Structures are given as C-alpha cells and as structure tokens.
A tleap script that builds the chain and sets N, CA, C and O, in Angstrom:
source leaprc.protein.ff14SB
mol = sequence {
  NMET GLY ALA LYS SER ALA GLN LYS SER GLN
  ALA ALA ALA GLN GLN GLU ALA ALA GLN ASN
  GLN GLN ILE ALA GLU LEU GLN ALA ALA ALA
  ALA ALA PRO ALA ALA PRO ALA GLU ASP ASP
  ALA MET ALA GLU ILE THR LYS LEU ALA GLN
  MET HIE ALA ALA GLY ILE LEU THR ASP GLU
  GLU PHE ALA ALA ALA LYS ALA LYS ALA LEU
  GLY CILE
}
set mol.1.N position { -62.901 71.411 -76.900 }
set mol.1.CA position { -62.743 70.084 -76.488 }
set mol.1.C position { -61.418 69.691 -76.057 }
set mol.1.O position { -61.230 68.764 -75.269 }
set mol.2.N position { -60.411 70.463 -76.623 }
set mol.2.CA position { -59.050 70.070 -76.376 }
set mol.2.C position { -58.681 70.187 -74.939 }
set mol.2.O position { -57.769 69.469 -74.531 }
set mol.3.N position { -59.287 71.016 -74.108 }
set mol.3.CA position { -58.958 71.182 -72.652 }
set mol.3.C position { -59.575 69.828 -72.057 }
set mol.3.O position { -58.911 69.181 -71.247 }
set mol.4.N position { -60.662 69.461 -72.402 }
set mol.4.CA position { -61.200 68.271 -71.754 }
set mol.4.C position { -60.300 67.043 -72.021 }
set mol.4.O position { -59.973 66.280 -71.112 }
set mol.5.N position { -59.929 66.890 -73.245 }
set mol.5.CA position { -59.011 65.857 -73.698 }
set mol.5.C position { -57.735 65.876 -72.802 }
set mol.5.O position { -57.245 64.860 -72.310 }
set mol.6.N position { -57.255 67.121 -72.644 }
set mol.6.CA position { -55.933 67.296 -71.855 }
set mol.6.C position { -56.196 66.872 -70.404 }
set mol.6.O position { -55.360 66.236 -69.762 }
set mol.7.N position { -57.321 67.226 -69.934 }
set mol.7.CA position { -57.649 66.859 -68.511 }
set mol.7.C position { -57.745 65.303 -68.331 }
set mol.7.O position { -57.232 64.725 -67.373 }
set mol.8.N position { -58.407 64.704 -69.280 }
set mol.8.CA position { -58.533 63.303 -69.285 }
set mol.8.C position { -57.287 62.606 -69.422 }
set mol.8.O position { -57.103 61.548 -68.820 }
set mol.9.N position { -56.445 63.101 -70.144 }
set mol.9.CA position { -55.036 62.536 -70.457 }
set mol.9.C position { -54.249 62.737 -69.161 }
set mol.9.O position { -53.498 61.840 -68.777 }
set mol.10.N position { -54.383 63.845 -68.488 }
set mol.10.CA position { -53.644 64.101 -67.208 }
set mol.10.C position { -54.115 63.229 -66.223 }
set mol.10.O position { -53.288 62.638 -65.529 }
set mol.11.N position { -55.512 63.025 -66.023 }
set mol.11.CA position { -56.083 62.145 -64.981 }
set mol.11.C position { -55.594 60.733 -65.324 }
set mol.11.O position { -55.246 60.013 -64.388 }
set mol.12.N position { -55.534 60.264 -66.596 }
set mol.12.CA position { -55.104 59.031 -66.826 }
set mol.12.C position { -53.624 58.717 -66.376 }
set mol.12.O position { -53.273 57.660 -65.852 }
set mol.13.N position { -52.797 59.809 -66.664 }
set mol.13.CA position { -51.353 59.729 -66.283 }
set mol.13.C position { -51.288 59.607 -64.919 }
set mol.13.O position { -50.517 58.762 -64.464 }
set mol.14.N position { -52.074 60.419 -64.024 }
set mol.14.CA position { -52.004 60.315 -62.623 }
set mol.14.C position { -52.417 59.057 -62.106 }
set mol.14.O position { -51.839 58.559 -61.140 }
set mol.15.N position { -53.410 58.484 -62.700 }
set mol.15.CA position { -54.001 57.158 -62.292 }
set mol.15.C position { -52.890 56.118 -62.492 }
set mol.15.O position { -52.574 55.321 -61.609 }
set mol.16.N position { -52.343 56.171 -63.648 }
set mol.16.CA position { -51.284 55.261 -64.046 }
set mol.16.C position { -50.108 55.361 -63.150 }
set mol.16.O position { -49.559 54.324 -62.777 }
set mol.17.N position { -49.681 56.506 -62.778 }
set mol.17.CA position { -48.671 56.768 -61.705 }
set mol.17.C position { -48.929 56.162 -60.448 }
set mol.17.O position { -48.079 55.549 -59.802 }
set mol.18.N position { -50.217 56.354 -60.076 }
set mol.18.CA position { -50.573 55.766 -58.699 }
set mol.18.C position { -50.551 54.377 -58.728 }
set mol.18.O position { -50.105 53.772 -57.754 }
set mol.19.N position { -51.016 53.715 -59.815 }
set mol.19.CA position { -51.020 52.224 -59.980 }
set mol.19.C position { -49.597 51.706 -59.952 }
set mol.19.O position { -49.320 50.680 -59.331 }
set mol.20.N position { -48.641 52.444 -60.658 }
set mol.20.CA position { -47.287 51.988 -60.715 }
set mol.20.C position { -46.609 52.042 -59.253 }
set mol.20.O position { -45.786 51.226 -58.841 }
set mol.21.N position { -47.087 53.112 -58.574 }
set mol.21.CA position { -46.503 53.197 -57.247 }
set mol.21.C position { -47.013 51.988 -56.311 }
set mol.21.O position { -46.273 51.424 -55.505 }
set mol.22.N position { -48.221 51.694 -56.492 }
set mol.22.CA position { -48.816 50.548 -55.750 }
set mol.22.C position { -48.127 49.262 -56.121 }
set mol.22.O position { -47.839 48.426 -55.264 }
set mol.23.N position { -47.868 49.108 -57.377 }
set mol.23.CA position { -47.258 47.792 -57.786 }
set mol.23.C position { -45.829 47.720 -57.282 }
set mol.23.O position { -45.324 46.664 -56.899 }
set mol.24.N position { -45.128 49.017 -57.299 }
set mol.24.CA position { -43.747 48.959 -56.755 }
set mol.24.C position { -43.700 48.584 -55.201 }
set mol.24.O position { -42.868 47.832 -54.692 }
set mol.25.N position { -44.676 49.202 -54.579 }
set mol.25.CA position { -44.850 48.938 -53.117 }
set mol.25.C position { -45.136 47.430 -52.812 }
set mol.25.O position { -44.667 46.895 -51.807 }
set mol.26.N position { -45.922 46.760 -53.715 }
set mol.26.CA position { -46.323 45.451 -53.436 }
set mol.26.C position { -45.010 44.531 -53.780 }
set mol.26.O position { -44.663 43.605 -53.046 }
set mol.27.N position { -44.378 44.866 -54.885 }
set mol.27.CA position { -43.203 44.175 -55.279 }
set mol.27.C position { -42.150 44.254 -54.257 }
set mol.27.O position { -41.450 43.268 -54.031 }
set mol.28.N position { -41.982 45.422 -53.590 }
set mol.28.CA position { -40.951 45.596 -52.524 }
set mol.28.C position { -41.407 44.736 -51.269 }
set mol.28.O position { -40.582 44.043 -50.674 }
set mol.29.N position { -42.616 44.789 -50.917 }
set mol.29.CA position { -43.078 43.971 -49.924 }
set mol.29.C position { -42.903 42.482 -50.043 }
set mol.29.O position { -42.578 41.757 -49.103 }
set mol.30.N position { -43.149 42.074 -51.299 }
set mol.30.CA position { -42.955 40.586 -51.599 }
set mol.30.C position { -41.512 40.180 -51.692 }
set mol.30.O position { -41.181 39.015 -51.471 }
set mol.31.N position { -40.622 41.139 -52.024 }
set mol.31.CA position { -39.238 40.949 -52.147 }
set mol.31.C position { -38.539 40.873 -50.707 }
set mol.31.O position { -37.507 40.234 -50.507 }
set mol.32.N position { -39.186 41.560 -49.784 }
set mol.32.CA position { -38.650 41.523 -48.436 }
set mol.32.C position { -38.624 40.240 -47.822 }
set mol.32.O position { -39.623 39.529 -47.923 }
set mol.33.N position { -37.540 39.810 -47.149 }
set mol.33.CA position { -37.514 38.461 -46.518 }
set mol.33.C position { -38.495 38.432 -45.339 }
set mol.33.O position { -38.638 39.347 -44.528 }
set mol.34.N position { -39.175 37.222 -45.350 }
set mol.34.CA position { -40.066 37.003 -44.220 }
set mol.34.C position { -39.390 36.719 -42.908 }
set mol.34.O position { -38.293 36.162 -42.935 }
set mol.35.N position { -39.922 37.037 -41.803 }
set mol.35.CA position { -39.265 36.754 -40.454 }
set mol.35.C position { -39.209 35.327 -40.351 }
set mol.35.O position { -40.153 34.598 -40.657 }
set mol.36.N position { -37.994 34.889 -39.878 }
set mol.36.CA position { -37.754 33.578 -39.672 }
set mol.36.C position { -38.759 32.814 -38.783 }
set mol.36.O position { -39.190 33.351 -37.763 }
set mol.37.N position { -39.130 31.607 -39.136 }
set mol.37.CA position { -40.135 30.896 -38.330 }
set mol.37.C position { -39.692 30.697 -36.821 }
set mol.37.O position { -40.510 30.606 -35.906 }
set mol.38.N position { -38.390 30.640 -36.658 }
set mol.38.CA position { -37.841 30.642 -35.293 }
set mol.38.C position { -38.255 31.706 -34.402 }
set mol.38.O position { -38.516 31.473 -33.222 }
set mol.39.N position { -38.338 33.036 -34.985 }
set mol.39.CA position { -38.694 34.119 -34.167 }
set mol.39.C position { -40.216 34.004 -33.834 }
set mol.39.O position { -40.636 34.330 -32.724 }
set mol.40.N position { -40.973 33.566 -34.752 }
set mol.40.CA position { -42.501 33.243 -34.474 }
set mol.40.C position { -42.709 32.347 -33.391 }
set mol.40.O position { -43.508 32.564 -32.481 }
set mol.41.N position { -41.836 31.125 -33.511 }
set mol.41.CA position { -41.975 30.159 -32.479 }
set mol.41.C position { -41.495 30.603 -31.078 }
set mol.41.O position { -41.977 30.168 -30.032 }
set mol.42.N position { -40.503 31.507 -31.161 }
set mol.42.CA position { -40.102 31.976 -29.809 }
set mol.42.C position { -41.176 32.851 -29.201 }
set mol.42.O position { -41.509 32.704 -28.026 }
set mol.43.N position { -41.692 33.713 -29.953 }
set mol.43.CA position { -42.719 34.670 -29.561 }
set mol.43.C position { -43.847 33.897 -28.945 }
set mol.43.O position { -44.334 34.177 -27.850 }
set mol.44.N position { -44.255 32.855 -29.755 }
set mol.44.CA position { -45.402 31.954 -29.261 }
set mol.44.C position { -45.118 31.383 -27.973 }
set mol.44.O position { -45.958 31.441 -27.074 }
set mol.45.N position { -43.788 30.732 -27.784 }
set mol.45.CA position { -43.571 30.027 -26.626 }
set mol.45.C position { -43.429 31.113 -25.496 }
set mol.45.O position { -43.859 30.830 -24.377 }
set mol.46.N position { -42.887 32.263 -25.709 }
set mol.46.CA position { -42.919 33.332 -24.615 }
set mol.46.C position { -44.348 33.523 -24.178 }
set mol.46.O position { -44.638 33.479 -22.982 }
set mol.47.N position { -45.200 33.721 -25.063 }
set mol.47.CA position { -46.638 33.991 -24.613 }
set mol.47.C position { -47.228 32.772 -23.986 }
set mol.47.O position { -48.092 32.928 -23.124 }
set mol.48.N position { -46.854 31.597 -24.329 }
set mol.48.CA position { -47.371 30.454 -23.737 }
set mol.48.C position { -46.825 30.461 -22.311 }
set mol.48.O position { -47.593 30.182 -21.390 }
set mol.49.N position { -45.589 30.752 -22.080 }
set mol.49.CA position { -44.965 30.721 -20.858 }
set mol.49.C position { -45.490 31.652 -19.747 }
set mol.49.O position { -45.455 31.423 -18.538 }
set mol.50.N position { -46.002 32.785 -20.388 }
set mol.50.CA position { -46.618 33.822 -19.545 }
set mol.50.C position { -47.866 33.302 -19.164 }
set mol.50.O position { -48.255 33.415 -18.001 }
set mol.51.N position { -48.609 32.678 -20.133 }
set mol.51.CA position { -50.033 32.103 -19.658 }
set mol.51.C position { -49.845 31.077 -18.745 }
set mol.51.O position { -50.633 30.983 -17.805 }
set mol.52.N position { -48.818 30.199 -18.883 }
set mol.52.CA position { -48.549 29.174 -17.873 }
set mol.52.C position { -48.275 29.638 -16.562 }
set mol.52.O position { -48.788 29.135 -15.562 }
set mol.53.N position { -47.421 30.655 -16.543 }
set mol.53.CA position { -47.031 31.226 -15.226 }
set mol.53.C position { -48.099 31.874 -14.509 }
set mol.53.O position { -48.093 31.884 -13.278 }
set mol.54.N position { -49.164 32.506 -15.291 }
set mol.54.CA position { -50.343 33.011 -14.709 }
set mol.54.C position { -51.393 32.033 -14.311 }
set mol.54.O position { -52.423 32.396 -13.743 }
set mol.55.N position { -51.119 30.719 -14.625 }
set mol.55.CA position { -52.151 29.742 -14.353 }
set mol.55.C position { -53.151 29.531 -15.247 }
set mol.55.O position { -54.071 28.755 -14.987 }
set mol.56.N position { -53.065 30.271 -16.513 }
set mol.56.CA position { -54.117 30.024 -17.423 }
set mol.56.C position { -54.058 28.627 -18.170 }
set mol.56.O position { -55.047 28.017 -18.575 }
set mol.57.N position { -52.692 28.206 -18.292 }
set mol.57.CA position { -52.464 26.914 -18.951 }
set mol.57.C position { -51.976 25.896 -17.882 }
set mol.57.O position { -51.190 26.273 -17.013 }
set mol.58.N position { -52.416 24.641 -17.924 }
set mol.58.CA position { -51.832 23.630 -17.092 }
set mol.58.C position { -50.452 23.186 -17.573 }
set mol.58.O position { -50.049 23.520 -18.687 }
set mol.59.N position { -49.736 22.449 -16.758 }
set mol.59.CA position { -48.451 21.908 -17.254 }
set mol.59.C position { -48.651 21.115 -18.550 }
set mol.59.O position { -47.822 21.208 -19.455 }
set mol.60.N position { -49.658 20.392 -18.648 }
set mol.60.CA position { -49.986 19.601 -19.801 }
set mol.60.C position { -50.271 20.424 -21.020 }
set mol.60.O position { -49.693 20.202 -22.083 }
set mol.61.N position { -51.179 21.393 -20.866 }
set mol.61.CA position { -51.533 22.262 -21.918 }
set mol.61.C position { -50.241 23.009 -22.442 }
set mol.61.O position { -50.008 23.104 -23.647 }
set mol.62.N position { -49.477 23.495 -21.540 }
set mol.62.CA position { -48.304 24.308 -21.805 }
set mol.62.C position { -47.364 23.380 -22.646 }
set mol.62.O position { -46.923 23.826 -23.706 }
set mol.63.N position { -47.052 22.198 -22.266 }
set mol.63.CA position { -46.210 21.239 -22.892 }
set mol.63.C position { -46.646 20.966 -24.284 }
set mol.63.O position { -45.843 20.939 -25.217 }
set mol.64.N position { -48.161 20.727 -24.448 }
set mol.64.CA position { -48.685 20.355 -25.843 }
set mol.64.C position { -48.553 21.543 -26.702 }
set mol.64.O position { -48.179 21.415 -27.868 }
set mol.65.N position { -48.849 22.737 -26.178 }
set mol.65.CA position { -48.810 24.017 -27.012 }
set mol.65.C position { -47.473 24.327 -27.329 }
set mol.65.O position { -47.250 24.815 -28.437 }
set mol.66.N position { -46.476 24.112 -26.485 }
set mol.66.CA position { -44.999 24.355 -26.762 }
set mol.66.C position { -44.599 23.417 -27.964 }
set mol.66.O position { -44.010 23.876 -28.943 }
set mol.67.N position { -44.922 22.145 -27.861 }
set mol.67.CA position { -44.578 21.221 -28.850 }
set mol.67.C position { -45.141 21.607 -30.147 }
set mol.67.O position { -44.435 21.518 -31.151 }
set mol.68.N position { -46.329 22.020 -30.216 }
set mol.68.CA position { -47.036 22.379 -31.560 }
set mol.68.C position { -46.311 23.661 -32.071 }
set mol.68.O position { -46.102 23.808 -33.275 }
set mol.69.N position { -45.931 24.585 -31.154 }
set mol.69.CA position { -45.210 25.797 -31.723 }
set mol.69.C position { -43.913 25.346 -32.286 }
set mol.69.O position { -43.510 25.871 -33.324 }
set mol.70.N position { -43.226 24.425 -31.700 }
set mol.70.CA position { -41.940 23.986 -32.283 }
set mol.70.C position { -41.992 23.029 -33.445 }
set mol.70.O position { -41.014 22.715 -34.123 }
set mol.71.N position { -43.239 22.587 -33.616 }
set mol.71.CA position { -43.402 21.719 -34.779 }
set mol.71.C position { -43.037 20.200 -34.479 }
set mol.71.O position { -42.625 19.443 -35.359 }
set mol.72.N position { -43.213 19.854 -33.256 }
set mol.72.CA position { -42.717 18.640 -32.724 }
set mol.72.C position { -43.967 17.663 -32.715 }
set mol.72.O position { -43.846 16.511 -32.299 }
savepdb mol mol.pdb
quit
C-alpha cells in the first residue's frame, strides 16, 4: 500500500502545483494595468467613423454614438 500512498501524495502535489500556477496567473492578470478608457473611446470612435463614412450611420446617429463613447 505504500506505493499507492506515494502515488496519491504525488498526484496531490501535482494538483497543488497546478492550482498555485493558476493562482499566480490570475494574480498577475489582476495586477496588470487596464488599458486606459481613452484608448477604448478612440477605438470606438474610429469604428463609428468608419460606419459613418460607409453610410451605415447618419450624421445624427454618429454624433450621438460619439458623444456616448466620450461620456458626454
């Protein structure tokens, strides 16, 4: 039975190591600074401008969506 106990112990150690790795990855992701909201707003406005130029959005729709993206 010693071999089975050793296998269980090794499996538990591997599982713990995997969990610790996942925790470390999550902590690193949480610590990473988020992209500034300005970048998100610029990307949204660029997309809206393309839609406006393609005729998908009217002038009024574009202006309203742009104001919303800017938080105005």
